[in-house]
PDB file of N, CA, C, O and CB in Angstrom:
ATOM      1  N   MET A   1     169.598  73.287  67.010  1.00  0.00           N
ATOM      2  CA  MET A   1     169.217  72.059  66.294  1.00  0.00           C
ATOM      3  C   MET A   1     168.276  71.222  67.168  1.00  0.00           C
ATOM      4  O   MET A   1     167.278  70.693  66.680  1.00  0.00           O
ATOM      5  CB  MET A   1     170.484  71.228  65.902  1.00  0.00           C
ATOM      6  N   ARG A   2     168.591  71.107  68.430  1.00  0.00           N
ATOM      7  CA  ARG A   2     167.754  70.280  69.306  1.00  0.00           C
ATOM      8  C   ARG A   2     166.348  70.853  69.402  1.00  0.00           C
ATOM      9  O   ARG A   2     165.358  70.121  69.392  1.00  0.00           O
ATOM     10  CB  ARG A   2     168.377  70.172  70.708  1.00  0.00           C
ATOM     11  N   TYR A   3     166.281  72.197  69.496  1.00  0.00           N
ATOM     12  CA  TYR A   3     164.954  72.807  69.618  1.00  0.00           C
ATOM     13  C   TYR A   3     164.155  72.596  68.340  1.00  0.00           C
ATOM     14  O   TYR A   3     162.955  72.330  68.387  1.00  0.00           O
ATOM     15  CB  TYR A   3     165.071  74.313  69.932  1.00  0.00           C
ATOM     16  N   ILE A   4     164.828  72.717  67.197  1.00  0.00           N
ATOM     17  CA  ILE A   4     164.138  72.540  65.914  1.00  0.00           C
ATOM     18  C   ILE A   4     163.688  71.086  65.774  1.00  0.00           C
ATOM     19  O   ILE A   4     162.560  70.815  65.362  1.00  0.00           O
ATOM     20  CB  ILE A   4     165.063  72.947  64.722  1.00  0.00           C
ATOM     21  N   LEU A   5     164.582  70.149  66.122  1.00  0.00           N
ATOM     22  CA  LEU A   5     164.231  68.736  65.987  1.00  0.00           C
ATOM     23  C   LEU A   5     163.086  68.393  66.928  1.00  0.00           C
ATOM     24  O   LEU A   5     162.157  67.685  66.542  1.00  0.00           O
ATOM     25  CB  LEU A   5     165.452  67.836  66.273  1.00  0.00           C
ATOM     26  N   SER A   6     163.147  68.892  68.165  1.00  0.00           N
ATOM     27  CA  SER A   6     162.096  68.573  69.127  1.00  0.00           C
ATOM     28  C   SER A   6     160.765  69.138  68.660  1.00  0.00           C
ATOM     29  O   SER A   6     159.739  68.465  68.760  1.00  0.00           O
ATOM     30  CB  SER A   6     162.448  69.119  70.520  1.00  0.00           C
ATOM     31  N   SER A   7     160.767  70.367  68.151  1.00  0.00           N
ATOM     32  CA  SER A   7     159.525  70.971  67.675  1.00  0.00           C
ATOM     33  C   SER A   7     159.006  70.207  66.465  1.00  0.00           C
ATOM     34  O   SER A   7     157.801  69.992  66.339  1.00  0.00           O
ATOM     35  CB  SER A   7     159.738  72.459  67.322  1.00  0.00           C
ATOM     36  N   ASP A   8     159.905  69.795  65.574  1.00  0.00           N
ATOM     37  CA  ASP A   8     159.480  69.032  64.396  1.00  0.00           C
ATOM     38  C   ASP A   8     158.904  67.687  64.823  1.00  0.00           C
ATOM     39  O   ASP A   8     157.893  67.239  64.283  1.00  0.00           O
ATOM     40  CB  ASP A   8     160.662  68.824  63.418  1.00  0.00           C
ATOM     41  N   LEU A   9     159.555  67.043  65.800  1.00  0.00           N
ATOM     42  CA  LEU A   9     159.052  65.754  66.270  1.00  0.00           C
ATOM     43  C   LEU A   9     157.686  65.927  66.908  1.00  0.00           C
ATOM     44  O   LEU A   9     156.785  65.118  66.686  1.00  0.00           O
ATOM     45  CB  LEU A   9     160.031  65.114  67.269  1.00  0.00           C
ATOM     46  N   GLN A  10     157.526  66.990  67.708  1.00  0.00           N
ATOM     47  CA  GLN A  10     156.237  67.230  68.348  1.00  0.00           C
ATOM     48  C   GLN A  10     155.170  67.481  67.300  1.00  0.00           C
ATOM     49  O   GLN A  10     154.050  66.982  67.413  1.00  0.00           O
ATOM     50  CB  GLN A  10     156.323  68.415  69.317  1.00  0.00           C
ATOM     51  N   ARG A  11     155.518  68.259  66.276  1.00  0.00           N
ATOM     52  CA  ARG A  11     154.550  68.535  65.210  1.00  0.00           C
ATOM     53  C   ARG A  11     154.202  67.251  64.471  1.00  0.00           C
ATOM     54  O   ARG A  11     153.036  67.010  64.156  1.00  0.00           O
ATOM     55  CB  ARG A  11     155.104  69.586  64.223  1.00  0.00           C
ATOM     56  N   ALA A  12     155.204  66.427  64.195  1.00  0.00           N
ATOM     57  CA  ALA A  12     154.954  65.165  63.488  1.00  0.00           C
ATOM     58  C   ALA A  12     154.066  64.253  64.331  1.00  0.00           C
ATOM     59  O   ALA A  12     153.146  63.618  63.816  1.00  0.00           O
ATOM     60  CB  ALA A  12     156.287  64.452  63.151  1.00  0.00           C
ATOM     61  N   VAL A  13     154.350  64.195  65.628  1.00  0.00           N
ATOM     62  CA  VAL A  13     153.537  63.352  66.515  1.00  0.00           C
ATOM     63  C   VAL A  13     152.120  63.900  66.605  1.00  0.00           C
ATOM     64  O   VAL A  13     151.154  63.138  66.571  1.00  0.00           O
ATOM     65  CB  VAL A  13     154.168  63.267  67.927  1.00  0.00           C
ATOM     66  N   ASP A  14     151.992  65.218  66.720  1.00  0.00           N
ATOM     67  CA  ASP A  14     150.664  65.829  66.813  1.00  0.00           C
ATOM     68  C   ASP A  14     149.868  65.568  65.544  1.00  0.00           C
ATOM     69  O   ASP A  14     148.700  65.185  65.612  1.00  0.00           O
ATOM     70  CB  ASP A  14     150.777  67.341  67.066  1.00  0.00           C
ATOM     71  N   THR A  15     150.489  65.770  64.390  1.00  0.00           N
ATOM     72  CA  THR A  15     149.780  65.549  63.128  1.00  0.00           C
ATOM     73  C   THR A  15     149.439  64.069  62.981  1.00  0.00           C
ATOM     74  O   THR A  15     148.354  63.727  62.513  1.00  0.00           O
ATOM     75  CB  THR A  15     150.631  66.034  61.923  1.00  0.00           C
ATOM     76  N   ALA A  16     150.360  63.191  63.378  1.00  0.00           N
ATOM     77  CA  ALA A  16     150.089  61.750  63.286  1.00  0.00           C
ATOM     78  C   ALA A  16     148.912  61.387  64.183  1.00  0.00           C
ATOM     79  O   ALA A  16     148.052  60.599  63.790  1.00  0.00           O
ATOM     80  CB  ALA A  16     151.344  60.923  63.681  1.00  0.00           C
ATOM     81  N   ASN A  17     148.868  61.960  65.387  1.00  0.00           N
ATOM     82  CA  ASN A  17     147.757  61.685  66.295  1.00  0.00           C
ATOM     83  C   ASN A  17     146.458  62.215  65.718  1.00  0.00           C
ATOM     84  O   ASN A  17     145.433  61.535  65.769  1.00  0.00           O
ATOM     85  CB  ASN A  17     148.016  62.304  67.673  1.00  0.00           C
ATOM     86  N   LEU A  18     146.491  63.426  65.167  1.00  0.00           N
ATOM     87  CA  LEU A  18     145.282  64.009  64.585  1.00  0.00           C
ATOM     88  C   LEU A  18     144.793  63.163  63.420  1.00  0.00           C
ATOM     89  O   LEU A  18     143.588  63.001  63.228  1.00  0.00           O
ATOM     90  CB  LEU A  18     145.542  65.452  64.122  1.00  0.00           C
ATOM     91  N   ILE A  19     145.731  62.620  62.638  1.00  0.00           N
ATOM     92  CA  ILE A  19     145.341  61.810  61.477  1.00  0.00           C
ATOM     93  C   ILE A  19     144.857  60.438  61.935  1.00  0.00           C
ATOM     94  O   ILE A  19     143.896  59.903  61.383  1.00  0.00           O
ATOM     95  CB  ILE A  19     146.526  61.661  60.485  1.00  0.00           C
ATOM     96  N   ASN A  20     145.517  59.867  62.940  1.00  0.00           N
ATOM     97  CA  ASN A  20     145.174  58.509  63.370  1.00  0.00           C
ATOM     98  C   ASN A  20     143.883  58.478  64.171  1.00  0.00           C
ATOM     99  O   ASN A  20     143.094  57.545  64.021  1.00  0.00           O
ATOM    100  CB  ASN A  20     146.304  57.918  64.198  1.00  0.00           C
ATOM    101  N   GLN A  21     143.646  59.479  65.022  1.00  0.00           N
ATOM    102  CA  GLN A  21     142.463  59.455  65.874  1.00  0.00           C
ATOM    103  C   GLN A  21     141.171  59.374  65.075  1.00  0.00           C
ATOM    104  O   GLN A  21     140.361  58.488  65.345  1.00  0.00           O
ATOM    105  CB  GLN A  21     142.438  60.677  66.752  1.00  0.00           C
ATOM    106  N   PRO A  22     140.935  60.256  64.102  1.00  0.00           N
ATOM    107  CA  PRO A  22     139.678  60.175  63.363  1.00  0.00           C
ATOM    108  C   PRO A  22     139.611  58.988  62.408  1.00  0.00           C
ATOM    109  O   PRO A  22     138.542  58.403  62.234  1.00  0.00           O
ATOM    110  CB  PRO A  22     139.466  61.442  62.592  1.00  0.00           C
ATOM    111  N   PHE A  23     140.725  58.622  61.790  1.00  0.00           N
ATOM    112  CA  PHE A  23     140.678  57.608  60.737  1.00  0.00           C
ATOM    113  C   PHE A  23     140.856  56.195  61.284  1.00  0.00           C
ATOM    114  O   PHE A  23     140.325  55.244  60.710  1.00  0.00           O
ATOM    115  CB  PHE A  23     141.745  57.891  59.699  1.00  0.00           C
ATOM    116  N   HIS A  24     141.593  56.041  62.380  1.00  0.00           N
ATOM    117  CA  HIS A  24     141.835  54.707  62.926  1.00  0.00           C
ATOM    118  C   HIS A  24     140.524  54.020  63.296  1.00  0.00           C
ATOM    119  O   HIS A  24     140.322  52.850  62.969  1.00  0.00           O
ATOM    120  CB  HIS A  24     142.749  54.789  64.151  1.00  0.00           C
ATOM    121  N   LEU A  25     139.638  54.738  63.973  1.00  0.00           N
ATOM    122  CA  LEU A  25     138.404  54.116  64.456  1.00  0.00           C
ATOM    123  C   LEU A  25     137.535  53.617  63.311  1.00  0.00           C
ATOM    124  O   LEU A  25     137.164  52.443  63.312  1.00  0.00           O
ATOM    125  CB  LEU A  25     137.618  55.101  65.305  1.00  0.00           C
ATOM    126  N   PRO A  26     137.191  54.457  62.327  1.00  0.00           N
ATOM    127  CA  PRO A  26     136.341  53.982  61.237  1.00  0.00           C
ATOM    128  C   PRO A  26     137.006  52.884  60.420  1.00  0.00           C
ATOM    129  O   PRO A  26     136.338  51.938  60.003  1.00  0.00           O
ATOM    130  CB  PRO A  26     135.970  55.133  60.332  1.00  0.00           C
ATOM    131  N   LEU A  27     138.307  52.993  60.184  1.00  0.00           N
ATOM    132  CA  LEU A  27     138.995  51.991  59.368  1.00  0.00           C
ATOM    133  C   LEU A  27     138.989  50.642  60.085  1.00  0.00           C
ATOM    134  O   LEU A  27     138.911  49.595  59.443  1.00  0.00           O
ATOM    135  CB  LEU A  27     140.448  52.436  59.061  1.00  0.00           C
ATOM    136  N   ARG A  28     139.072  50.670  61.407  1.00  0.00           N
ATOM    137  CA  ARG A  28     139.103  49.415  62.158  1.00  0.00           C
ATOM    138  C   ARG A  28     137.690  48.887  62.397  1.00  0.00           C
ATOM    139  O   ARG A  28     137.493  47.673  62.456  1.00  0.00           O
ATOM    140  CB  ARG A  28     139.829  49.609  63.499  1.00  0.00           C
ATOM    141  N   THR A  29     136.713  49.764  62.535  1.00  0.00           N
ATOM    142  CA  THR A  29     135.358  49.323  62.862  1.00  0.00           C
ATOM    143  C   THR A  29     134.613  48.868  61.617  1.00  0.00           C
ATOM    144  O   THR A  29     133.782  47.965  61.703  1.00  0.00           O
ATOM    145  CB  THR A  29     134.585  50.443  63.554  1.00  0.00           C
ATOM    146  N   THR A  30     134.888  49.470  60.455  1.00  0.00           N
ATOM    147  CA  THR A  30     134.147  49.103  59.247  1.00  0.00           C
ATOM    148  C   THR A  30     134.364  47.636  58.865  1.00  0.00           C
ATOM    149  O   THR A  30     133.387  46.963  58.539  1.00  0.00           O
ATOM    150  CB  THR A  30     134.560  50.006  58.086  1.00  0.00           C
ATOM    151  N   PRO A  31     135.601  47.100  58.887  1.00  0.00           N
ATOM    152  CA  PRO A  31     135.757  45.687  58.548  1.00  0.00           C
ATOM    153  C   PRO A  31     135.023  44.792  59.543  1.00  0.00           C
ATOM    154  O   PRO A  31     134.435  43.784  59.152  1.00  0.00           O
ATOM    155  CB  PRO A  31     137.239  45.314  58.504  1.00  0.00           C
ATOM    156  N   TYR A  32     135.055  45.154  60.830  1.00  0.00           N
ATOM    157  CA  TYR A  32     134.358  44.350  61.830  1.00  0.00           C
ATOM    158  C   TYR A  32     132.856  44.394  61.577  1.00  0.00           C
ATOM    159  O   TYR A  32     132.181  43.369  61.676  1.00  0.00           O
ATOM    160  CB  TYR A  32     134.681  44.848  63.257  1.00  0.00           C
ATOM    161  N   CYS A  33     132.331  45.562  61.252  1.00  0.00           N
ATOM    162  CA  CYS A  33     130.902  45.696  60.970  1.00  0.00           C
ATOM    163  C   CYS A  33     130.548  44.889  59.729  1.00  0.00           C
ATOM    164  O   CYS A  33     129.521  44.212  59.702  1.00  0.00           O
ATOM    165  CB  CYS A  33     130.511  47.185  60.783  1.00  0.00           C
ATOM    166  N   ALA A  34     131.388  44.956  58.702  1.00  0.00           N
ATOM    167  CA  ALA A  34     131.117  44.217  57.469  1.00  0.00           C
ATOM    168  C   ALA A  34     131.134  42.719  57.755  1.00  0.00           C
ATOM    169  O   ALA A  34     130.290  41.983  57.243  1.00  0.00           O
ATOM    170  CB  ALA A  34     132.154  44.574  56.371  1.00  0.00           C
ATOM    171  N   ASN A  35     132.084  42.263  58.564  1.00  0.00           N
ATOM    172  CA  ASN A  35     132.152  40.839  58.894  1.00  0.00           C
ATOM    173  C   ASN A  35     130.974  40.434  59.776  1.00  0.00           C
ATOM    174  O   ASN A  35     130.446  39.331  59.639  1.00  0.00           O
ATOM    175  CB  ASN A  35     133.482  40.511  59.598  1.00  0.00           C
ATOM    176  N   ALA A  36     130.564  41.312  60.671  1.00  0.00           N
ATOM    177  CA  ALA A  36     129.461  41.001  61.578  1.00  0.00           C
ATOM    178  C   ALA A  36     128.152  40.889  60.804  1.00  0.00           C
ATOM    179  O   ALA A  36     127.306  40.054  61.126  1.00  0.00           O
ATOM    180  CB  ALA A  36     129.343  42.075  62.678  1.00  0.00           C
ATOM    181  N   THR A  37     127.984  41.730  59.782  1.00  0.00           N
ATOM    182  CA  THR A  37     126.748  41.712  59.002  1.00  0.00           C
ATOM    183  C   THR A  37     126.830  40.684  57.885  1.00  0.00           C
ATOM    184  O   THR A  37     125.864  40.520  57.139  1.00  0.00           O
ATOM    185  CB  THR A  37     126.457  43.099  58.421  1.00  0.00           C
ATOM    186  N   GLY A  38     127.941  39.992  57.746  1.00  0.00           N
ATOM    187  CA  GLY A  38     128.058  38.974  56.709  1.00  0.00           C
ATOM    188  C   GLY A  38     128.455  39.562  55.371  1.00  0.00           C
ATOM    189  O   GLY A  38     128.275  38.915  54.339  1.00  0.00           O
ATOM    190  N   GLY A  39     128.999  40.793  55.362  1.00  0.00           N
ATOM    191  CA  GLY A  39     129.436  41.395  54.108  1.00  0.00           C
ATOM    192  C   GLY A  39     128.316  42.124  53.394  1.00  0.00           C
ATOM    193  O   GLY A  39     128.503  42.608  52.278  1.00  0.00           O
ATOM    194  N   ASN A  40     127.153  42.210  54.024  1.00  0.00           N
ATOM    195  CA  ASN A  40     126.047  42.936  53.405  1.00  0.00           C
ATOM    196  C   ASN A  40     126.274  44.422  53.595  1.00  0.00           C
ATOM    197  O   ASN A  40     125.461  45.232  53.150  1.00  0.00           O
ATOM    198  CB  ASN A  40     124.680  42.504  54.003  1.00  0.00           C
TER     199      ASN A  40
END
């Protein structure tokens, strides 16, 4: 059980990192860019 849980947790963390790394940056930078340009 511990090995399965640890592997599942590692997979969940890895997938979360893979999903957050590419999407976090654009999602956070686009609002700043929109605000910096005045919403244009």
